[in-house]
VMD Tcl script that draws the C-alpha trace (Angstrom):
set ca {
  {35.86 -32.27 39.15}
  {33.29 -34.57 37.19}
  {33.30 -36.61 34.02}
  {30.64 -36.88 31.22}
  {32.29 -40.07 30.40}
  {33.88 -41.73 32.87}
  {34.29 -44.99 31.43}
  {37.74 -43.64 29.61}
  {39.49 -43.38 32.85}
  {40.16 -46.84 32.21}
  {42.37 -45.54 29.55}
  {45.05 -44.83 32.63}
  {46.14 -48.46 32.41}
  {47.86 -47.29 28.99}
  {50.69 -45.67 31.37}
  {52.12 -48.92 31.78}
  {53.22 -49.03 28.45}
  {55.76 -45.76 28.45}
  {56.95 -47.19 31.97}
  {57.67 -50.77 30.07}
  {59.51 -48.73 27.45}
  {61.48 -47.12 29.99}
  {62.43 -50.28 32.28}
  {63.56 -52.68 29.13}
  {64.59 -50.30 26.46}
  {67.17 -48.00 28.36}
  {68.79 -50.50 30.24}
  {70.51 -51.47 26.83}
  {74.48 -50.86 26.31}
  {76.21 -49.75 23.33}
  {80.00 -50.15 22.95}
  {82.08 -46.84 22.16}
  {85.27 -47.08 20.85}
  {88.12 -44.20 21.97}
  {91.69 -44.43 22.25}
  {92.67 -42.66 25.40}
  {91.12 -43.82 28.73}
  {92.77 -40.85 30.80}
  {89.20 -40.01 32.14}
  {87.23 -43.26 31.74}
  {85.74 -43.06 35.14}
  {84.75 -39.76 34.98}
  {83.20 -39.64 31.64}
  {81.14 -43.17 32.57}
  {79.95 -41.06 36.01}
  {79.03 -37.77 33.44}
  {77.20 -39.87 30.67}
  {75.11 -42.26 33.36}
  {73.77 -39.37 35.08}
  {73.17 -37.14 31.97}
  {70.90 -39.95 30.55}
  {68.87 -40.89 33.58}
  {67.81 -37.57 33.97}
  {66.83 -37.11 29.87}
  {65.43 -40.66 30.05}
  {63.01 -39.54 33.49}
  {62.00 -36.38 31.54}
  {61.13 -38.45 28.72}
  {58.97 -40.65 30.37}
  {57.34 -37.99 32.23}
  {56.21 -36.44 29.11}
  {55.35 -39.38 27.60}
  {53.26 -40.29 31.08}
  {52.07 -37.06 31.37}
  {50.56 -36.58 27.35}
  {48.79 -40.28 27.70}
  {47.28 -38.68 31.13}
  {46.00 -35.75 29.28}
  {44.32 -37.59 26.59}
  {42.75 -40.18 28.77}
  {41.27 -36.90 30.69}
  {39.73 -35.27 27.41}
  {38.01 -38.26 26.13}
  {36.64 -38.41 29.65}
  {34.93 -35.08 29.02}
  {35.87 -33.36 32.53}
  {33.76 -30.67 34.03}
  {33.58 -28.36 36.71}
  {29.72 -28.52 37.39}
  {28.25 -25.24 38.82}
  {26.34 -24.78 41.99}
  {22.59 -26.55 41.61}
  {23.22 -28.18 38.62}
  {22.72 -32.02 37.77}
  {24.93 -33.19 34.27}
  {24.09 -36.26 32.61}
  {25.01 -37.76 29.67}
  {23.27 -38.33 26.58}
  {19.96 -36.79 24.67}
  {18.13 -34.11 26.19}
  {14.86 -32.50 27.33}
  {14.36 -29.00 27.23}
  {11.08 -27.17 27.83}
  {11.21 -23.17 27.26}
  {8.75 -20.66 28.52}
  {8.20 -17.39 27.06}
  {5.76 -14.91 28.70}
  {3.82 -13.25 26.34}
  {1.46 -11.96 28.71}
  {0.44 -8.06 28.31}
  {3.06 -6.69 30.67}
  {5.54 -8.28 28.04}
  {4.68 -4.97 26.15}
  {7.09 -3.40 29.05}
  {10.60 -1.84 27.36}
  {14.15 -2.79 28.60}
  {17.02 -1.56 28.31}
  {17.48 -3.62 24.93}
  {13.81 -2.57 23.42}
  {10.17 -4.72 23.71}
  {10.69 -6.81 26.49}
  {8.72 -9.38 24.33}
  {11.07 -9.21 22.00}
  {14.10 -9.81 24.09}
  {12.62 -12.74 25.44}
  {12.26 -14.32 22.20}
  {15.65 -13.35 21.82}
  {16.86 -15.47 24.94}
  {14.62 -18.20 24.06}
  {16.83 -18.48 20.48}
  {19.82 -18.30 22.97}
  {18.90 -20.91 24.56}
  {18.55 -23.47 21.96}
  {21.54 -22.42 20.20}
  {23.19 -23.94 23.49}
  {22.27 -27.67 22.99}
  {22.87 -30.08 19.86}
  {20.62 -30.58 16.76}
  {19.80 -33.99 18.50}
  {18.15 -32.20 21.86}
  {14.23 -31.81 21.21}
  {12.55 -28.66 22.21}
  {9.05 -27.82 23.68}
  {7.83 -24.11 23.20}
  {5.19 -23.11 25.87}
  {3.10 -19.66 26.39}
  {0.81 -18.38 28.47}
  {-2.08 -19.39 25.58}
  {-1.50 -23.52 26.57}
  {-2.26 -24.46 22.87}
  {-2.04 -27.77 21.68}
  {0.52 -27.55 19.04}
  {2.94 -26.43 21.79}
  {1.85 -29.84 24.08}
  {4.76 -31.73 22.39}
  {9.09 -31.98 21.84}
  {9.86 -30.88 18.43}
  {12.94 -30.28 16.62}
  {15.84 -27.29 16.99}
  {14.40 -26.23 13.37}
  {10.42 -26.69 14.57}
  {11.17 -24.77 18.01}
  {13.14 -21.76 16.52}
  {10.07 -21.68 13.90}
  {7.48 -21.23 16.73}
  {8.97 -18.84 18.58}
  {9.01 -16.51 15.63}
  {5.08 -17.45 15.13}
  {4.89 -16.67 19.30}
  {2.88 -13.29 20.00}
  {1.26 -11.39 22.55}
  {-1.54 -12.97 24.27}
  {-4.38 -11.81 26.86}
  {-3.74 -14.75 28.72}
  {-2.23 -15.41 32.30}
  {-0.79 -17.67 33.81}
  {1.09 -18.51 37.36}
  {4.70 -19.73 37.71}
  {3.03 -22.95 39.50}
  {1.12 -23.54 36.77}
  {3.76 -23.36 33.87}
  {5.97 -24.79 36.07}
  {3.10 -27.99 36.21}
  {3.04 -28.40 32.63}
  {6.30 -28.05 31.51}
  {6.96 -30.99 34.29}
  {4.09 -33.11 33.23}
  {5.73 -32.71 29.34}
  {9.21 -33.45 30.39}
  {7.95 -36.95 32.62}
  {7.15 -38.30 29.82}
  {10.38 -38.06 27.34}
  {12.39 -40.37 27.74}
  {15.26 -37.98 27.33}
  {17.78 -38.62 30.17}
  {18.77 -34.85 30.65}
  {15.30 -32.95 31.24}
  {15.63 -29.08 31.45}
  {13.26 -26.33 31.54}
  {13.76 -22.63 31.19}
  {11.35 -19.63 32.28}
  {11.38 -16.20 30.39}
  {9.56 -13.38 32.01}
  {9.49 -10.27 34.08}
  {8.16 -11.95 37.00}
  {5.39 -10.38 38.12}
  {4.27 -10.36 41.82}
  {1.02 -11.64 40.80}
  {1.95 -14.68 39.40}
  {5.69 -15.35 40.96}
  {3.99 -18.06 43.08}
  {7.09 -19.92 43.63}
  {6.60 -20.82 47.07}
  {3.75 -22.85 45.40}
  {5.85 -24.64 43.01}
  {6.06 -28.60 43.48}
  {9.49 -29.50 42.34}
  {10.95 -32.35 40.75}
  {14.33 -33.29 41.95}
  {14.78 -34.88 38.46}
  {13.96 -31.61 36.45}
  {16.90 -28.47 36.42}
  {14.84 -25.28 36.22}
  {16.38 -22.17 34.96}
  {14.61 -18.64 35.97}
  {15.76 -15.98 33.87}
  {14.38 -12.63 34.69}
  {13.62 -9.56 32.18}
  {13.85 -6.09 33.76}
  {11.71 -3.41 32.59}
  {12.57 0.48 32.48}
  {9.92 1.62 34.68}
  {6.94 -0.55 36.30}
  {4.69 2.13 36.43}
  {1.27 1.96 34.71}
  {-2.07 4.16 34.65}
  {-5.55 1.49 33.78}
  {-8.93 1.93 34.17}
  {-9.78 -0.85 36.80}
  {-13.56 -0.73 36.43}
  {-17.09 0.66 35.69}
  {-20.44 0.70 37.64}
  {-23.80 2.29 37.94}
  {-25.72 4.13 40.54}
  {-28.86 2.25 39.89}
  {-28.67 -1.41 38.76}
  {-31.15 -1.08 35.83}
  {-31.12 2.21 33.02}
  {-34.08 4.03 32.19}
  {-34.28 5.83 29.13}
  {-34.91 9.73 29.60}
  {-33.22 9.37 33.21}
  {-29.93 10.90 33.94}
  {-27.45 8.05 34.55}
  {-23.96 8.40 37.39}
  {-21.31 5.88 35.55}
  {-18.67 5.48 38.04}
  {-15.02 4.83 36.50}
  {-12.45 3.68 38.71}
  {-8.58 4.43 37.36}
  {-5.66 3.19 38.97}
  {-2.00 4.80 38.56}
  {0.43 2.73 39.46}
  {3.23 5.26 38.87}
  {5.51 7.46 40.88}
  {4.07 10.32 38.37}
  {1.27 12.59 39.16}
  {-1.67 13.00 36.66}
  {-2.87 16.43 36.12}
  {-6.03 17.11 34.13}
  {-6.21 13.40 32.52}
  {-9.35 13.18 30.27}
  {-11.16 10.32 30.59}
  {-14.42 9.98 27.30}
  {-17.33 8.05 26.84}
  {-18.66 6.54 23.69}
  {-22.04 4.99 23.85}
  {-22.78 3.47 20.50}
  {-19.75 4.80 18.88}
  {-20.14 8.43 19.46}
  {-18.81 10.22 22.14}
  {-20.96 11.21 24.92}
  {-19.28 12.99 27.69}
  {-15.19 13.39 28.08}
  {-14.34 13.87 32.36}
  {-11.09 15.34 33.45}
  {-9.42 13.41 36.71}
  {-6.04 13.87 38.39}
  {-4.36 10.31 40.31}
  {-1.55 10.46 42.51}
  {0.97 8.57 42.48}
  {0.51 4.66 43.78}
  {-3.18 5.35 43.96}
  {-6.56 5.42 42.85}
  {-9.36 7.64 41.96}
  {-13.19 7.41 41.13}
  {-14.62 9.61 38.46}
  {-18.27 9.97 37.66}
  {-19.82 10.83 34.26}
  {-23.24 12.16 34.46}
  {-25.49 11.69 31.10}
  {-28.80 12.04 29.85}
  {-29.72 8.23 28.53}
  {-31.55 8.79 25.22}
  {-33.70 6.09 23.39}
  {-33.97 2.60 24.58}
  {-32.62 -1.23 23.53}
  {-29.00 -2.35 23.44}
  {-25.98 0.20 24.60}
  {-22.71 -0.15 23.47}
  {-20.43 1.80 25.12}
  {-16.73 2.14 26.25}
  {-14.16 4.67 28.36}
  {-11.00 5.03 27.86}
  {-7.80 7.09 29.03}
  {-4.48 7.41 27.00}
  {-1.38 5.82 28.30}
  {1.74 4.60 27.04}
  {3.69 1.97 26.48}
  {1.24 -0.46 27.88}
  {-2.33 0.12 26.13}
  {-4.27 -2.95 26.89}
  {-5.89 -1.59 29.85}
  {-6.71 1.94 28.73}
  {-10.31 0.98 27.47}
  {-12.90 -0.37 29.32}
  {-15.85 -2.07 27.67}
  {-19.42 -1.99 28.66}
  {-23.30 -2.95 27.57}
  {-26.13 -2.39 28.95}
  {-30.33 -3.06 27.83}
  {-32.48 -0.33 27.98}
  {-36.29 -1.57 28.01}
  {-38.66 1.05 27.62}
  {-40.61 -0.49 30.94}
  {-41.07 -3.43 32.80}
  {-44.13 -5.82 31.86}
  {-45.80 -6.28 34.71}
  {-49.25 -8.68 34.78}
  {-51.81 -8.64 37.95}
  {-54.17 -11.32 38.73}
  {-56.79 -9.82 41.41}
  {-59.24 -11.53 43.24}
  {-62.93 -11.20 42.48}
  {-63.18 -9.73 45.60}
  {-60.53 -8.17 46.21}
  {-60.93 -4.14 46.68}
  {-56.66 -3.66 46.95}
  {-56.18 -4.17 43.12}
  {-56.95 -0.07 43.06}
  {-53.89 0.45 45.27}
  {-51.67 -1.59 42.46}
  {-53.29 0.09 39.63}
  {-52.95 3.42 40.73}
  {-49.04 2.77 41.02}
  {-48.19 1.26 38.10}
  {-50.70 2.13 35.17}
  {-49.68 5.77 34.82}
  {-46.13 5.12 35.29}
  {-43.32 5.46 32.43}
  {-41.25 2.18 34.29}
  {-44.42 -0.54 34.16}
  {-46.06 -1.78 30.95}
  {-49.27 -2.76 33.08}
  {-51.63 -5.36 32.57}
  {-54.41 -7.15 35.22}
  {-56.71 -10.18 35.23}
  {-59.22 -11.28 36.96}
  {-58.60 -15.11 38.42}
  {-61.40 -16.01 36.79}
  {-60.04 -15.15 33.11}
  {-56.65 -15.78 33.17}
  {-54.56 -15.44 29.80}
  {-51.84 -17.94 30.48}
  {-50.13 -17.60 26.95}
  {-49.25 -13.81 28.45}
  {-46.67 -15.04 31.59}
  {-44.35 -15.23 28.66}
  {-44.26 -11.88 28.06}
  {-44.00 -10.49 31.43}
  {-40.99 -10.04 34.16}
  {-43.07 -9.87 36.82}
  {-46.57 -10.85 38.42}
  {-48.43 -10.02 41.45}
  {-51.04 -12.74 42.78}
  {-53.45 -10.55 44.83}
  {-56.20 -11.21 46.98}
  {-57.33 -14.79 45.44}
  {-58.90 -16.84 48.19}
  {-57.83 -19.83 45.79}
  {-55.28 -20.75 43.48}
  {-56.19 -23.40 40.89}
  {-53.85 -26.15 39.83}
  {-53.76 -24.25 36.49}
  {-52.55 -21.12 38.04}
  {-50.44 -22.77 40.42}
  {-48.59 -25.18 37.64}
  {-48.24 -21.75 35.32}
  {-46.94 -19.95 37.96}
  {-43.90 -22.71 38.61}
  {-43.68 -22.38 35.13}
  {-42.92 -18.64 34.86}
  {-40.53 -19.26 38.51}
  {-38.33 -21.60 36.13}
  {-37.73 -19.30 33.20}
  {-36.56 -16.71 35.86}
  {-39.79 -14.80 36.21}
  {-40.30 -12.89 39.76}
  {-43.76 -13.46 41.69}
  {-45.43 -11.75 44.08}
  {-47.64 -13.20 46.52}
  {-50.48 -11.12 48.32}
  {-53.07 -13.51 50.41}
  {-57.03 -13.02 50.55}
  {-58.14 -12.28 53.85}
  {-60.41 -15.52 54.13}
  {-57.44 -17.59 51.79}
  {-58.00 -21.63 51.35}
  {-54.53 -22.38 52.36}
  {-54.53 -25.55 51.04}
  {-54.14 -24.43 47.25}
  {-52.35 -21.48 48.58}
  {-49.58 -23.85 50.47}
  {-49.75 -26.47 47.81}
  {-48.06 -23.43 45.14}
  {-46.25 -22.63 48.05}
  {-44.52 -26.11 47.95}
  {-44.23 -26.10 44.22}
  {-41.91 -23.06 44.67}
  {-39.99 -23.85 47.40}
  {-41.52 -21.20 49.88}
  {-42.58 -21.43 53.55}
  {-46.21 -22.90 54.57}
  {-49.06 -20.38 55.59}
  {-50.70 -21.22 58.77}
  {-53.59 -20.00 60.30}
  {-54.52 -16.12 60.14}
  {-53.83 -14.47 63.47}
  {-56.42 -11.60 64.37}
  {-53.87 -9.77 66.77}
  {-53.28 -6.59 66.01}
  {-49.47 -5.84 65.79}
  {-47.05 -4.04 63.25}
  {-43.37 -4.40 61.20}
  {-40.56 -4.31 63.47}
  {-37.51 -4.24 61.91}
  {-36.33 -3.90 58.24}
  {-33.55 -6.32 56.75}
  {-31.68 -3.97 54.89}
  {-28.65 -6.63 54.26}
  {-31.05 -8.77 52.33}
  {-30.70 -5.56 49.71}
  {-34.90 -5.07 48.34}
  {-34.33 -1.97 49.85}
  {-31.21 -0.53 48.49}
  {-31.13 3.19 47.54}
  {-34.43 4.07 49.00}
  {-33.15 5.44 52.05}
  {-30.57 7.76 52.58}
  {-29.31 6.05 55.53}
  {-30.14 2.99 57.65}
  {-32.96 4.00 60.73}
  {-33.88 1.84 63.19}
  {-36.92 3.33 64.66}
  {-38.86 4.29 61.50}
  {-42.47 4.15 60.84}
  {-43.49 0.46 59.55}
  {-46.95 -0.71 58.44}
  {-49.66 -1.72 61.00}
  {-51.20 -5.30 60.75}
  {-54.56 -6.34 61.84}
  {-54.35 -10.03 60.64}
  {-52.17 -12.17 59.10}
  {-50.79 -15.51 58.12}
  {-47.99 -17.23 59.71}
  {-45.23 -18.10 57.19}
  {-44.03 -21.36 58.81}
  {-40.25 -22.15 56.86}
  {-38.93 -25.65 56.14}
  {-35.78 -27.16 55.93}
  {-35.69 -26.97 51.99}
  {-37.30 -23.62 51.71}
  {-34.49 -20.31 51.21}
  {-36.21 -17.95 53.01}
  {-34.76 -14.35 53.48}
  {-36.98 -12.13 55.65}
  {-37.13 -8.73 54.59}
  {-39.21 -7.13 57.05}
  {-40.39 -8.90 60.62}
  {-43.19 -8.31 62.66}
  {-42.84 -7.44 66.33}
  {-44.05 -10.86 67.70}
  {-40.84 -12.07 65.47}
  {-42.85 -13.82 62.45}
  {-42.14 -12.56 59.22}
  {-44.31 -9.97 57.40}
  {-42.59 -10.10 53.85}
  {-40.12 -12.84 52.78}
  {-38.24 -13.95 49.72}
  {-37.47 -16.92 48.35}
  {-35.09 -18.04 45.83}
  {-36.35 -20.85 43.60}
  {-33.84 -21.64 40.80}
  {-33.65 -18.60 38.01}
  {-36.60 -17.11 39.81}
  {-37.67 -15.18 42.86}
  {-40.89 -15.46 45.19}
  {-41.99 -12.59 47.49}
  {-44.48 -13.37 49.97}
  {-46.06 -11.14 52.06}
  {-48.05 -12.72 55.25}
  {-50.89 -10.00 55.06}
  {-53.03 -9.33 52.67}
  {-53.36 -5.90 51.20}
  {-56.60 -5.18 52.33}
  {-57.74 -2.40 54.44}
  {-59.09 -4.64 57.03}
  {-56.05 -6.22 57.26}
  {-53.19 -3.94 57.47}
  {-52.15 -0.68 56.41}
  {-49.24 -1.46 54.00}
  {-50.89 -0.20 50.63}
  {-51.76 3.25 52.15}
  {-48.12 3.40 53.68}
  {-45.55 5.32 51.94}
  {-43.32 1.71 52.23}
  {-45.53 0.40 49.68}
  {-44.51 2.44 46.79}
  {-40.58 1.62 47.20}
  {-41.67 -2.25 47.88}
  {-43.23 -2.64 44.39}
  {-40.92 -0.79 42.25}
  {-37.56 -2.52 43.58}
  {-39.28 -5.91 43.36}
  {-40.30 -4.81 39.58}
  {-36.61 -3.40 39.14}
  {-35.05 -6.71 40.48}
  {-37.58 -8.95 38.70}
  {-35.65 -7.86 35.52}
  {-32.35 -9.81 35.38}
  {-29.15 -8.48 36.15}
  {-26.79 -8.89 33.63}
  {-23.37 -7.85 34.01}
  {-21.81 -4.67 32.30}
  {-19.04 -6.61 30.56}
  {-17.55 -9.93 31.20}
  {-13.83 -10.92 31.17}
  {-11.68 -12.28 28.14}
  {-10.32 -15.76 28.91}
  {-12.46 -16.88 31.87}
  {-14.91 -18.35 30.31}
  {-17.46 -16.48 32.03}
  {-21.39 -17.82 31.58}
  {-23.62 -15.75 29.55}
  {-26.97 -16.09 31.18}
  {-30.10 -15.33 29.04}
  {-34.05 -16.03 29.69}
  {-35.17 -19.00 28.65}
  {-38.21 -17.51 26.52}
  {-35.98 -16.28 24.44}
  {-35.24 -19.74 22.76}
  {-35.37 -19.37 19.05}
  {-37.01 -22.20 16.70}
  {-33.15 -23.56 16.04}
  {-32.10 -23.20 19.56}
  {-28.75 -21.78 18.02}
  {-27.14 -18.51 19.33}
  {-24.48 -16.48 18.10}
  {-22.00 -14.18 19.31}
  {-20.82 -11.39 16.97}
  {-18.42 -8.37 17.35}
  {-19.31 -4.75 16.33}
  {-17.83 -5.39 12.58}
  {-19.26 -8.53 12.12}
  {-15.73 -10.21 11.50}
  {-15.55 -12.64 14.77}
  {-18.87 -15.02 14.62}
  {-19.33 -17.94 16.60}
  {-21.52 -20.40 18.00}
  {-21.00 -20.68 21.66}
  {-21.79 -23.81 23.95}
  {-25.51 -23.74 25.45}
  {-26.52 -25.46 28.28}
  {-30.09 -24.73 29.82}
  {-29.72 -24.77 33.29}
  {-32.29 -23.58 36.55}
  {-34.83 -21.90 33.68}
  {-32.00 -20.10 32.18}
  {-30.06 -20.63 28.69}
  {-26.19 -20.73 29.44}
  {-23.64 -19.61 26.88}
  {-19.84 -20.34 27.21}
  {-17.82 -18.92 25.05}
  {-14.83 -21.56 26.08}
  {-11.62 -19.92 24.72}
  {-12.73 -18.82 20.89}
  {-13.30 -15.10 22.06}
  {-10.11 -13.61 22.84}
  {-10.44 -9.93 21.54}
  {-11.56 -7.23 23.62}
  {-14.60 -5.24 22.49}
  {-18.53 -5.45 22.16}
  {-20.28 -8.40 21.03}
  {-24.07 -9.14 20.34}
  {-25.77 -12.16 21.37}
  {-27.99 -13.16 18.00}
  {-31.07 -15.21 17.90}
  {-32.00 -15.75 14.18}
  {-29.29 -13.02 13.34}
  {-31.36 -10.59 15.81}
  {-29.42 -9.27 18.39}
  {-31.35 -9.81 21.72}
  {-28.63 -8.87 24.30}
  {-24.92 -6.86 24.18}
  {-22.01 -9.32 26.21}
  {-19.09 -7.29 26.74}
  {-15.65 -8.43 26.74}
  {-12.71 -7.16 28.44}
  {-9.28 -7.98 29.78}
  {-8.24 -9.10 33.01}
  {-6.58 -6.48 34.96}
  {-4.65 -8.75 36.90}
  {-1.37 -8.10 34.31}
  {-2.05 -3.84 35.04}
  {-0.08 -4.03 38.41}
  {3.49 -4.39 36.82}
  {5.34 -4.38 39.76}
  {7.50 -6.96 39.36}
  {10.39 -8.92 41.48}
  {13.52 -7.74 40.97}
  {16.40 -10.14 39.96}
  {17.61 -9.80 43.81}
  {14.33 -10.75 44.99}
  {13.83 -13.60 42.79}
  {17.27 -14.88 43.69}
  {16.11 -14.41 47.28}
  {13.14 -16.15 46.89}
  {14.50 -19.21 44.75}
  {17.72 -19.33 47.89}
  {14.45 -19.33 50.55}
  {12.76 -22.09 48.25}
  {16.24 -24.18 49.15}
  {15.49 -26.68 46.38}
  {18.90 -27.11 44.68}
  {16.90 -28.09 41.27}
  {16.17 -24.27 40.83}
  {18.45 -21.85 39.46}
  {19.11 -18.60 37.84}
  {20.36 -16.42 35.56}
  {21.70 -12.72 35.94}
  {19.63 -10.46 33.50}
  {23.03 -8.09 32.72}
  {24.83 -11.57 31.36}
  {25.58 -10.56 27.54}
  {25.77 -14.11 26.01}
  {23.24 -16.69 27.67}
  {24.18 -19.20 25.20}
  {27.23 -19.84 27.22}
  {25.43 -19.77 30.32}
  {23.24 -22.19 29.44}
  {26.05 -24.22 28.25}
  {27.73 -23.70 31.72}
  {24.54 -24.80 33.04}
  {23.89 -27.84 31.03}
  {27.28 -29.78 31.43}
  {29.59 -27.38 33.80}
  {32.96 -25.38 32.65}
  {33.97 -28.09 30.25}
  {38.33 -28.61 30.63}
  {38.58 -31.23 27.66}
  {40.17 -28.41 25.41}
  {42.37 -27.64 28.10}
  {43.18 -31.43 28.25}
  {44.02 -31.85 24.87}
  {46.30 -28.52 24.91}
  {48.43 -30.12 27.66}
  {48.79 -33.56 25.54}
  {49.86 -31.73 22.99}
  {52.33 -29.64 24.65}
  {53.23 -32.42 26.15}
  {53.85 -34.37 22.98}
  {55.87 -31.31 21.86}
  {58.09 -31.89 25.12}
  {58.84 -35.38 24.12}
  {59.82 -34.46 20.78}
  {62.07 -31.27 22.45}
  {63.93 -33.86 24.63}
  {64.85 -36.40 22.70}
  {65.94 -33.76 19.80}
  {67.81 -31.39 21.33}
  {68.82 -32.86 25.59}
  {72.29 -33.81 24.54}
}
mol new
graphics top color blue
foreach p $ca { graphics top sphere $p radius 0.5 }
foreach p [lrange $ca 0 end-1] q [lrange $ca 1 end] { graphics top cylinder $p $q radius 0.2 }
display resetview
């Protein structure tokens, strides 16, 4: 047993008062007159015996009454396990899990509403002078301070479900930081959640022994959920008039088997193609939706399924840009005969918007309107061309360098040094051939049905060496028999530089007439288009990257949703030749958005809620209790979810099992006993 106000125990010195009264008051004698003294000895003996017993009983009653009053004022209590009771003002932090998983239903209703009721009950267990903090996954500024009980209850009423997701260790750290700044003598925090397994990182808690922490678990009727995990296309570039294959991954985290489920695809708000699927319990399934892509421009889409009661993950938004073609520019040397190969490949192909120039008449203004430039057979790279090429690469462009047979190595190496690529070494006229393809590099992804080591590769009659420097970021794509590189890729800021060690002329190699030439050029062109993610995740502050040549006059971009009701200006940074937009925490609703420049849409941007919440698997109360026990920290406690009166449980944890009322009743009982002894004990 412990005491909230142990100073009152000095009141036990008051026990001396009834003892002194007993010693001095009850020893006084009285004269009694009577006529018959025949039974004097017997009467005297009986009277003294009865009087002594009565006085002792009265003394005992008084001592016990005073003792009980002293104990009542000292407020004794029996502390519960893992509690640290302190006298004085209290600071209480309450975390309500307002993530999407709290949309599940328990036997008492929606988990989120149950959590809010629990928070109100916690407030009732404390006094009006105590201070409170309400914390949710949003970590809002208004919740970073201690408030009165009345304001705390008002904040609970305003609390709403949010896409934000936080782990237990992060929540505890935020509560601890606030409470440590408080001057209150007693500091407590409470966590109300369903404690999903992917957020309950209790082992990572860095606890404070001076802070009492109580976990209040909520139990859902079912932890099953059916949701869309992700989606993707077979091809990184979508072309109008082509059959597209959209893959949709659906995860069934329930004990129920799904037969004839339907997933629907909408493009620009129009239903394109529904598909059916089957999903076994606790499994994932992949649905392929094929459709003919019509039109061009920004395509804003979503796929959806039906599942209840958790619905935030039943729809997946995504968007992509369909270009009519890839703007390509070929700059050829005056003596380059191989330009005919490039012209015949790209001039009549709808994939390309083809333009060609001679090295003597280059219009550098065209560089800003193309994505892919091929420098073919130029003998001498001018300083102007080198400077504009570097600027083009810095803006996210792609360049393929095919040297001439008699190239000026000094001019080429000056350009390559500016682009961070390897240097050309003198021409080697020994006959050789390409030996290996680096499939892992990714240029030929999807070109071959299976990876073959012994395939026919181009023959090379003369080639330059590619000397790698420490600073170059070389990725060899095709290697020669002599171990040297035939085709390499260098990443430079947001751009790409492909360098071929041999000329495209027939005297240098048969590469232009080889079957590998066409897929090489096409894949380079496709990869020259910046790969924009199909979607982003709300709350992750993911960057939206745009090519720097899309900068408007004002330099201001807007992100606008489909209805136009949400319009905000993101943070903008210029990095590595790109314009990076950061939505920060301004975007909290899933959906399709447009990035606009001067009110003109220049890109699509779709946002989805994080799927971390989709797996509703949660710790059972027994598992949570065991986890806390294994932690071995006495500052961590647990309240059973079945306890009806949580206020009483909180009150017991706050000040143990209080006994002062019991001692007040005992004091009154002993005072009544004293009165009865005095009046009726003869």
